[in-house]
C-alpha positions as CSV (number, residue, x, y, z in Angstrom):
1,M,76.4,187.7,94.8
2,R,74.7,189.9,97.1
3,N,71.1,188.8,96.1
4,A,72.1,185.2,95.0
5,R,69.1,183.3,95.1
6,H,69.2,179.4,96.1
7,P,66.5,177.0,95.3
8,E,64.6,175.9,98.3
9,R,65.2,172.1,98.8
10,N,61.7,171.7,97.2
11,E,62.7,173.5,94.3
12,I,66.1,171.5,93.4
13,E,65.3,169.6,90.2
14,V,67.0,166.4,89.5
15,L,68.2,167.3,85.3
16,S,69.6,170.5,87.1
17,V,71.9,169.1,89.4
18,M,72.7,166.2,87.0
19,G,73.4,169.2,84.5
20,A,75.7,170.9,87.1
21,L,77.5,167.5,87.9
22,S,78.5,167.2,83.8
23,D,81.4,169.0,84.0
24,P,84.7,167.0,85.8
25,I,85.7,170.5,87.2
26,R,82.3,170.9,89.3
27,V,82.7,167.3,90.0
28,G,85.9,167.9,91.3
29,L,84.7,170.9,93.4
30,V,81.9,168.8,94.9
31,R,84.7,166.0,95.7
32,V,86.5,168.7,97.6
33,L,83.3,169.9,99.3
34,A,82.1,166.3,100.3
35,D,83.9,166.3,103.5
36,G,81.4,168.8,104.5
37,R,83.2,171.8,105.7
38,E,82.2,175.3,104.4
39,R,85.4,176.5,102.1
40,G,86.1,179.9,101.0
41,W,86.5,180.3,97.6
42,G,90.4,181.3,97.8
43,E,91.2,177.9,99.3
44,L,89.8,176.2,95.7
45,R,92.1,175.3,93.6
46,A,91.5,174.5,89.8
47,P,93.0,174.0,86.5
48,V,90.9,176.8,85.1
49,A,91.2,181.0,85.1
50,K,89.6,182.4,88.3
51,S,86.4,183.8,86.1
52,T,85.9,180.1,84.9
53,L,86.2,178.8,88.7
54,S,83.2,181.3,89.7
55,H,81.1,180.3,86.7
56,H,81.6,176.7,88.3
57,L,80.8,177.6,91.5
58,S,77.8,179.7,90.1
59,V,76.5,176.8,88.1
60,L,76.7,174.7,91.1
61,R,74.9,177.3,93.3
62,D,71.9,177.6,90.9
63,A,71.4,174.1,90.6
64,G,70.8,173.8,94.4
65,V,74.4,171.5,95.0
66,T,76.1,174.0,96.9
67,R,75.0,176.8,98.9
68,T,77.2,180.3,99.0
69,R,77.6,182.9,101.8
70,Q,79.3,186.3,101.4
71,E,81.1,187.5,104.4
72,G,82.4,191.3,103.6
73,T,84.4,190.6,100.6
74,R,84.9,187.3,101.2
75,C,82.9,184.0,99.8
76,F,82.3,180.6,101.4
77,V,80.8,177.7,99.7
78,E,79.3,174.4,101.2
79,L,77.7,171.1,99.6
80,R,74.0,171.0,100.2
81,R,74.5,167.3,101.2
82,E,71.5,166.9,103.2
83,D,69.1,168.7,101.0
84,L,70.3,166.5,98.0
85,D,70.2,163.4,100.1
86,A,66.8,164.0,101.2
87,R,65.5,165.1,97.7
88,F,67.2,162.4,95.4
89,P,68.7,159.4,98.2
90,G,71.6,158.0,97.1
91,L,72.4,160.0,94.0
92,L,75.2,162.2,95.1
93,S,76.9,159.1,97.0
94,A,76.5,157.3,93.6
95,V,78.2,160.1,91.8
96,L,80.8,160.8,94.3
97,N,81.7,157.2,94.3
98,A,82.3,156.9,90.7
99,A,84.0,160.1,90.2
100,D,86.2,158.6,92.9
101,A,86.5,155.5,91.1
102,A,87.6,157.0,87.6
103,G,89.5,159.8,89.0
104,V,87.2,162.4,87.8
105,G,87.9,166.1,89.1
106,A,91.5,165.0,90.4
107,G,92.5,168.3,89.2
108,V,90.7,170.2,91.7
109,G,91.7,170.3,94.9
110,L,92.6,172.7,98.1
111,A,95.4,175.7,97.7
112,H,96.9,174.8,101.0
113,D,100.6,175.9,100.1
114,T,99.4,179.2,98.3
115,P,98.1,182.4,99.5
116,A,94.3,182.8,99.3
117,A,93.2,184.6,96.4
118,L,89.6,185.7,95.7
119,P,87.8,185.0,92.0
120,D,87.1,188.1,90.0
121,G,84.6,190.1,92.3
122,P,83.3,189.2,95.4
123,C,81.2,185.8,94.9
124,A,80.3,187.0,91.3
125,P,81.4,185.9,88.2
126,T,81.9,189.1,86.9
127,G,82.7,192.8,88.5
128,G,84.1,194.0,91.2
129,P,87.8,194.2,92.3
130,R,90.4,191.7,91.7
131,A,93.0,189.9,94.3
132,R,96.4,191.0,93.0
């Protein structure tokens, strides 16, 4: 993720955002991040392999839904709520309300009870050392 590109606010496209939010795991990640807190990737829990979780986080980042920051070997992610609300007023709230009502992404949460583990590679879907 060393040179990961985050689209500027005016570059975020509604179809990219909707495409990113078309997967229940990604909707679940957005629901977790909707509290406004930045989260380490190791804090996130999803019923998928770590490499698949990395892929989902990359899709959200590339669409402009989240912002990822690397600090050493750790990666942190946050929801770009302000940018999304400015660009598409009411869209994120509508998606989150509908997802909450339908339980979409309910299998995604925070790994409070287990030690944090990094996804494959530092902030990247492939490559780099793996946490064991």
